[in-house]
Backbone as CSV, one residue per row, in Angstrom:
resi,resn,N_x,N_y,N_z,CA_x,CA_y,CA_z,C_x,C_y,C_z
1,MET,-16.961,42.289,-35.501,-18.383,42.096,-35.275,-18.718,40.712,-34.815
2,VAL,-18.095,39.741,-35.582,-18.354,38.340,-35.381,-17.816,37.933,-33.977
3,VAL,-16.621,38.464,-33.649,-15.916,38.089,-32.423,-16.718,38.707,-31.231
4,LYS,-17.368,39.851,-31.354,-18.236,40.515,-30.432,-19.432,39.551,-30.053
5,LEU,-19.988,38.990,-31.218,-21.194,38.218,-31.126,-20.878,36.826,-30.441
6,LEU,-19.650,36.363,-30.683,-19.226,35.021,-30.167,-18.962,35.248,-28.678
7,LEU,-18.327,36.385,-28.286,-18.179,36.625,-26.940,-19.438,36.885,-26.100
8,LEU,-20.360,37.492,-26.753,-21.629,37.770,-26.127,-22.353,36.424,-25.951
9,PHE,-22.256,35.569,-26.967,-22.856,34.192,-26.875,-22.352,33.313,-25.713
10,LEU,-21.005,33.422,-25.771,-20.305,32.643,-24.614,-20.716,33.046,-23.199
11,SER,-20.718,34.467,-23.078,-21.005,34.952,-21.814,-22.481,34.644,-21.371
12,LEU,-23.459,34.683,-22.413,-24.764,34.352,-22.068,-25.042,32.862,-21.765
13,THR,-24.311,31.930,-22.261,-24.316,30.574,-22.151,-23.529,30.098,-20.845
14,GLY,-22.877,30.859,-20.210,-22.182,30.681,-19.070,-20.809,30.037,-19.338
15,LEU,-20.381,30.002,-20.609,-19.109,29.400,-20.992,-18.126,30.491,-20.841
16,SER,-16.895,30.052,-20.654,-15.770,31.104,-20.538,-14.614,30.561,-21.375
17,LEU,-13.872,31.365,-21.762,-12.578,31.149,-22.532,-11.449,30.716,-21.587
18,ALA,-11.724,30.860,-20.252,-10.647,30.534,-19.310,-10.363,29.000,-19.315
19,GLN,-9.124,28.701,-19.152,-8.749,27.261,-18.995,-9.260,26.611,-17.678
20,PRO,-9.598,25.326,-17.841,-10.045,24.694,-16.569,-8.895,24.626,-15.518
21,LYS,-9.349,24.720,-14.305,-8.347,24.692,-13.147,-7.992,23.260,-12.823
22,LEU,-6.687,22.908,-12.949,-6.146,21.581,-12.549,-5.169,21.716,-11.559
23,ALA,-4.893,20.628,-10.878,-3.886,20.476,-9.838,-3.265,19.085,-10.030
24,CYS,-2.165,18.794,-9.263,-1.582,17.607,-9.408,-1.059,17.095,-7.945
25,ILE,-0.796,15.814,-7.779,-0.199,15.325,-6.542,0.931,14.416,-7.014
26,ASP,1.991,14.322,-6.239,3.113,13.469,-6.527,2.990,12.400,-5.493
27,THR,2.571,11.240,-6.163,2.234,9.994,-5.319,3.630,9.409,-4.776
28,ASN,4.792,9.522,-5.416,5.956,9.157,-4.780,6.275,9.950,-3.482
29,ARG,6.069,11.169,-3.548,6.244,11.947,-2.364,5.372,11.567,-1.187
30,ILE,4.047,11.268,-1.576,3.117,10.698,-0.501,3.688,9.497,0.088
31,LEU,4.103,8.502,-0.757,4.672,7.288,-0.203,5.886,7.451,0.585
32,GLN,6.659,8.438,0.287,7.912,8.695,1.074,7.761,9.541,2.304
33,GLU,6.781,10.480,2.455,6.701,11.430,3.423,5.505,11.367,4.318
34,SER,4.490,10.560,3.918,3.284,10.466,4.868,3.529,9.676,5.949
35,LYS,2.957,10.079,7.180,3.104,9.297,8.429,2.031,8.184,8.239
36,LEU,0.930,8.400,7.558,-0.028,7.384,7.426,0.499,6.216,6.700
37,VAL,1.140,6.468,5.538,1.801,5.461,4.736,2.919,4.806,5.591
38,ALA,3.789,5.484,6.359,4.795,4.904,7.205,4.125,3.942,8.178
39,SER,3.057,4.372,8.815,2.405,3.525,9.748,1.934,2.295,9.137
40,ALA,1.342,2.366,7.983,0.799,1.165,7.309,1.955,0.262,6.951
41,GLN,3.054,0.740,6.418,4.177,-0.116,6.127,4.759,-0.705,7.372
42,GLY,4.732,0.038,8.510,5.291,-0.528,9.754,4.440,-1.672,10.236
43,GLU,3.139,-1.569,10.038,2.141,-2.529,10.587,2.314,-3.715,9.804
44,LEU,2.578,-3.710,8.437,2.775,-4.832,7.540,4.171,-5.388,7.839
45,ARG,5.100,-4.645,7.949,6.493,-5.083,8.310,6.444,-5.946,9.631
46,SER,5.790,-5.462,10.610,5.685,-6.084,11.806,5.145,-7.455,11.749
47,LYS,4.000,-7.606,10.958,3.284,-8.926,10.733,4.249,-9.808,10.030
48,LEU,4.992,-9.328,9.048,5.947,-10.118,8.317,7.026,-10.691,9.230
49,VAL,7.603,-9.858,10.079,8.572,-10.280,11.118,8.093,-11.290,11.960
50,GLU,6.789,-11.209,12.427,6.181,-12.155,13.316,6.203,-13.467,12.592
51,TYR,5.676,-13.605,11.321,5.620,-14.794,10.654,6.948,-15.283,10.362
52,GLN,7.878,-14.488,9.960,9.333,-15.005,9.736,9.815,-15.648,11.042
53,GLY,9.624,-15.116,12.148,10.064,-15.772,13.446,9.409,-17.153,13.640
54,LYS,8.119,-17.208,13.451,7.479,-18.562,13.631,7.972,-19.519,12.598
55,LEU,8.150,-19.128,11.354,8.657,-20.092,10.351,10.075,-20.547,10.604
56,SER,10.779,-19.504,11.159,12.248,-19.899,11.469,12.412,-20.822,12.650
57,GLN,11.457,-20.826,13.632,11.374,-21.771,14.723,11.162,-23.223,14.118
58,LYS,10.236,-23.309,13.287,9.802,-24.592,12.660,10.969,-25.060,11.825
59,GLU,11.755,-24.152,11.066,12.812,-24.667,10.200,13.912,-25.120,11.124
60,LYS,14.195,-24.458,12.264,15.219,-25.010,13.204,14.827,-26.368,13.758
61,ARG,13.616,-26.587,14.080,13.181,-27.866,14.686,13.305,-28.838,13.639
62,LEU,12.996,-28.609,12.239,13.247,-29.590,11.230,14.626,-29.915,10.936
63,GLU,15.550,-28.973,11.082,17.021,-29.171,11.016,17.443,-30.141,12.091
64,GLU,17.000,-29.967,13.338,17.373,-30.788,14.528,16.832,-32.145,14.212
65,LEU,15.589,-32.304,13.793,15.088,-33.598,13.527,15.751,-34.350,12.390
66,LYS,16.221,-33.620,11.282,16.892,-34.218,10.252,18.114,-34.823,10.636
67,LYS,18.947,-33.985,11.570,20.177,-34.568,12.159,19.919,-35.807,12.862
68,GLN,18.931,-35.822,13.714,18.698,-36.911,14.631,18.316,-38.189,13.785
69,ILE,17.465,-37.890,12.671,17.064,-39.066,11.833,18.220,-39.612,11.086
70,GLU,19.219,-38.801,10.685,20.490,-39.185,9.914,21.456,-39.738,10.853
71,SER,21.445,-39.594,12.175,22.262,-40.200,13.154,22.334,-41.802,13.084
72,LYS,23.514,-42.272,13.180,23.763,-43.762,13.251,23.418,-44.318,14.650
73,ALA,23.346,-43.404,15.659,23.182,-43.746,17.114,21.644,-43.874,17.477
74,ILE,20.890,-43.885,16.560,19.329,-43.779,16.843,18.845,-45.173,16.490
75,SER,17.888,-45.725,17.337,17.337,-46.925,17.128,16.249,-46.809,15.941
76,GLN,15.868,-47.797,15.293,14.885,-47.877,14.255,13.549,-47.317,14.652
77,LYS,13.102,-47.773,15.891,11.829,-47.203,16.360,11.835,-45.704,16.593
78,ALA,12.891,-45.191,17.273,13.113,-43.802,17.477,13.184,-42.954,16.182
79,LYS,13.895,-43.638,15.212,13.958,-43.061,13.915,12.580,-42.772,13.267
80,GLU,11.779,-43.836,13.410,10.391,-43.851,12.776,9.622,-42.634,13.422
81,GLU,9.727,-42.558,14.758,9.076,-41.559,15.512,9.547,-40.160,15.143
82,LYS,10.836,-39.952,14.901,11.332,-38.693,14.483,10.909,-38.408,13.112
83,ILE,10.701,-39.290,12.184,10.349,-39.170,10.919,8.848,-38.618,10.802
84,LYS,8.055,-39.324,11.549,6.660,-38.793,11.766,6.600,-37.409,12.273
85,GLU,7.373,-37.142,13.329,7.374,-35.681,13.838,7.865,-34.715,12.685
86,TYR,8.857,-35.102,12.078,9.455,-34.350,10.963,8.248,-34.026,9.934
87,GLN,7.543,-35.169,9.545,6.492,-34.841,8.518,5.517,-33.910,9.043
88,ARG,5.063,-34.116,10.263,4.016,-33.216,10.926,4.487,-31.799,10.971
89,ILE,5.710,-31.498,11.444,6.155,-30.184,11.543,6.304,-29.619,10.093
90,GLU,6.753,-30.402,9.109,6.891,-29.982,7.890,5.567,-29.489,7.252
91,ALA,4.549,-30.340,7.546,3.215,-29.937,7.107,2.692,-28.592,7.769
92,GLU,2.970,-28.496,9.113,2.703,-27.265,9.950,3.394,-26.084,9.231
93,TRP,4.635,-26.214,8.826,5.389,-25.170,8.293,4.947,-24.742,7.012
94,ARG,4.459,-25.745,6.069,3.817,-25.312,4.849,2.472,-24.574,5.109
95,GLU,1.716,-25.093,5.937,0.380,-24.425,6.285,0.559,-22.995,6.739
96,LEU,1.643,-22.827,7.755,1.906,-21.514,8.177,2.509,-20.571,7.049
97,GLN,3.215,-21.162,6.241,3.698,-20.294,5.199,2.666,-19.812,4.319
98,GLU,1.690,-20.803,3.924,0.499,-20.313,3.194,-0.402,-19.370,3.831
99,LYS,-0.561,-19.533,5.132,-1.386,-18.636,5.865,-0.671,-17.286,5.917
100,ALA,0.572,-17.232,6.097,1.291,-15.892,6.234,1.075,-15.204,4.786
101,GLN,1.420,-15.900,3.771,1.297,-15.310,2.383,-0.069,-14.757,2.193
102,ARG,-1.149,-15.565,2.482,-2.505,-15.077,2.350,-2.820,-13.890,3.192
103,GLU,-2.454,-13.978,4.508,-2.784,-12.899,5.455,-2.058,-11.637,5.107
104,LEU,-0.741,-11.771,4.679,0.036,-10.570,4.292,-0.467,-9.934,3.042
105,ALA,-0.936,-10.793,2.099,-1.440,-10.166,0.860,-2.751,-9.403,1.140
106,GLU,-3.617,-10.081,1.931,-4.793,-9.391,2.382,-4.689,-8.072,3.072
107,MET,-3.668,-8.045,4.009,-3.347,-6.965,4.875,-2.810,-5.955,4.029
108,LYS,-1.990,-6.181,3.034,-1.382,-5.241,2.131,-2.390,-4.548,1.265
109,GLN,-3.377,-5.366,0.744,-4.426,-4.889,-0.082,-5.255,-3.902,0.826
110,ARG,-5.587,-4.324,1.984,-6.502,-3.471,2.744,-5.830,-2.094,3.243
111,LEU,-4.520,-2.171,3.511,-3.698,-0.869,3.843,-3.656,-0.017,2.585
112,GLU,-3.320,-0.662,1.452,-3.251,0.117,0.192,-4.582,0.792,-0.069
113,ASN,-5.656,0.115,0.023,-6.997,0.580,-0.259,-7.311,1.766,0.778
114,MET,-6.972,1.611,2.126,-7.126,2.686,3.010,-6.323,3.946,2.683
115,VAL,-5.151,3.790,2.275,-4.319,5.022,1.868,-4.995,5.504,0.585
116,TYR,-5.205,4.757,-0.334,-5.770,5.408,-1.507,-7.038,6.186,-1.282
117,ASN,-8.028,5.652,-0.391,-9.235,6.260,-0.143,-8.928,7.614,0.522
118,ARG,-8.005,7.503,1.429,-7.712,8.869,2.179,-7.197,9.855,1.288
119,VAL,-6.233,9.445,0.328,-5.667,10.433,-0.620,-6.710,10.818,-1.579
120,LYS,-7.651,10.034,-2.051,-8.687,10.441,-2.823,-9.738,11.431,-2.182
121,GLU,-10.024,11.058,-0.915,-10.892,12.010,-0.150,-10.218,13.437,-0.016
122,ALA,-8.971,13.473,0.410,-8.201,14.738,0.492,-8.180,15.411,-0.784
123,ALA,-7.990,14.780,-1.870,-7.893,15.416,-3.184,-9.237,16.047,-3.549
124,GLU,-10.287,15.155,-3.330,-11.715,15.686,-3.574,-11.992,16.934,-2.792
125,ARG,-11.610,16.922,-1.435,-11.947,18.007,-0.612,-11.214,19.344,-1.205
126,ILE,-9.927,19.170,-1.500,-9.214,20.341,-2.041,-9.896,20.793,-3.299
127,ALA,-10.222,19.854,-4.195,-10.801,20.322,-5.438,-12.153,21.057,-5.226
128,LYS,-12.928,20.619,-4.313,-14.059,21.303,-4.028,-13.788,22.829,-3.482
129,GLU,-12.965,22.745,-2.562,-12.573,24.067,-1.921,-12.098,25.058,-2.943
130,ARG,-11.275,24.593,-3.991,-10.647,25.537,-4.887,-11.349,25.565,-6.291
131,GLY,-12.469,24.975,-6.397,-13.086,24.841,-7.749,-12.189,24.206,-8.777
132,LEU,-11.555,23.193,-8.501,-10.753,22.486,-9.451,-11.716,21.544,-10.139
133,VAL,-11.277,21.271,-11.550,-11.983,20.358,-12.387,-11.370,19.092,-12.462
134,GLY,-10.051,18.952,-11.971,-9.412,17.704,-12.023,-8.022,17.848,-11.327
135,ILE,-7.671,16.606,-10.730,-6.466,16.534,-10.014,-5.752,15.184,-10.605
136,MET,-4.558,15.345,-11.062,-3.868,14.224,-11.720,-2.477,14.002,-10.968
137,ASP,-1.838,12.851,-11.361,-0.459,12.753,-10.839,0.444,13.653,-11.564
138,CYS,1.357,14.321,-10.701,2.252,15.309,-11.381,3.161,14.636,-12.444
139,GLY,3.418,13.406,-12.300,4.229,12.677,-13.358,3.637,12.618,-14.800
140,VAL,2.489,12.917,-14.868,1.831,12.821,-16.219,2.081,14.135,-17.024
141,PHE,2.508,15.209,-16.403,2.724,16.429,-17.148,4.175,16.516,-17.723
142,ILE,4.150,16.984,-18.922,5.520,17.247,-19.517,5.996,18.482,-18.890
143,TYR,5.125,19.557,-18.815,5.321,20.761,-18.172,4.282,21.142,-17.385
144,ARG,4.482,21.693,-16.043,3.467,22.103,-15.208,4.009,23.236,-14.280
145,ASP,3.070,24.195,-14.055,3.414,25.206,-13.155,3.509,24.647,-11.685
146,PRO,4.584,24.968,-11.009,4.821,24.432,-9.705,3.703,24.703,-8.687
147,ASP,2.969,25.742,-8.902,1.831,26.085,-8.041,0.664,25.010,-8.154
148,MET,0.659,24.186,-9.181,-0.348,23.203,-9.353,-0.142,21.976,-8.354
149,ASP,0.955,21.892,-7.870,1.334,20.776,-6.946,0.681,20.952,-5.580
150,ILE,-0.269,20.113,-5.187,-1.004,20.215,-3.951,-0.568,19.023,-3.004
151,THR,0.542,18.362,-3.261,0.934,17.099,-2.591,1.127,17.395,-1.072
152,THR,1.743,18.565,-0.745,1.866,18.935,0.714,0.662,19.004,1.470
153,GLU,-0.391,19.568,0.833,-1.599,19.690,1.413,-2.360,18.303,1.571
154,VAL,-2.232,17.446,0.548,-2.824,16.141,0.644,-2.177,15.371,1.804
155,ILE,-0.779,15.315,1.857,-0.080,14.648,3.046,-0.563,15.212,4.271
156,ARG,-0.559,16.513,4.421,-1.162,17.073,5.716,-2.506,16.446,6.048
157,MET,-3.397,16.423,5.051,-4.763,16.045,5.346,-4.812,14.553,5.597
158,ILE,-4.117,13.715,4.840,-4.253,12.251,5.166,-3.665,11.865,6.418
159,ASP,-2.657,12.716,6.965,-1.952,12.420,8.182,-2.685,12.870,9.371
160,GLU,-3.679,13.756,9.212,-4.696,14.185,10.323,-5.426,12.946,10.749
161,PRO,-5.654,12.999,12.089,-6.421,11.868,12.622,-7.865,11.926,12.028
162,GLU,-8.474,10.628,11.789,-9.805,10.715,11.016,-10.808,11.345,12.031
163,ARG,-11.658,11.969,11.360,-12.612,12.808,12.070,-13.952,11.859,12.240
């Protein structure tokens, strides 16, 4: 009799004994398989290579100047000019290196935020469509039903061109 009353009360208040619906995403798979992530990584890598090339050119010029400065066959006046040029290029190299580090860090953060936001939007869309109460990273579960994994759908959604 008490059980019947409890069930009646739960049904009247809209509560259910059913478990909340959860899903999960595998963030490692997203990082490995997503075209969006690959594109962002390629963009960052391209900028890194560009800066490495510029820094390498300056380093080569510094090496050339160092050899010229250390040469015995150079006049004192020419040596002083080479030292000034060396100092100028060395300062340019440091400035370029700082600029590269700053710009690459900002670019990395911007790209990570963009990917995170797209994953979050896709997860929210799927949650609303399926009536899910939560989506977690698949790695937090000790055990989970394989049907909980919505990673493939999230990857498909984030790789779609933005609408």
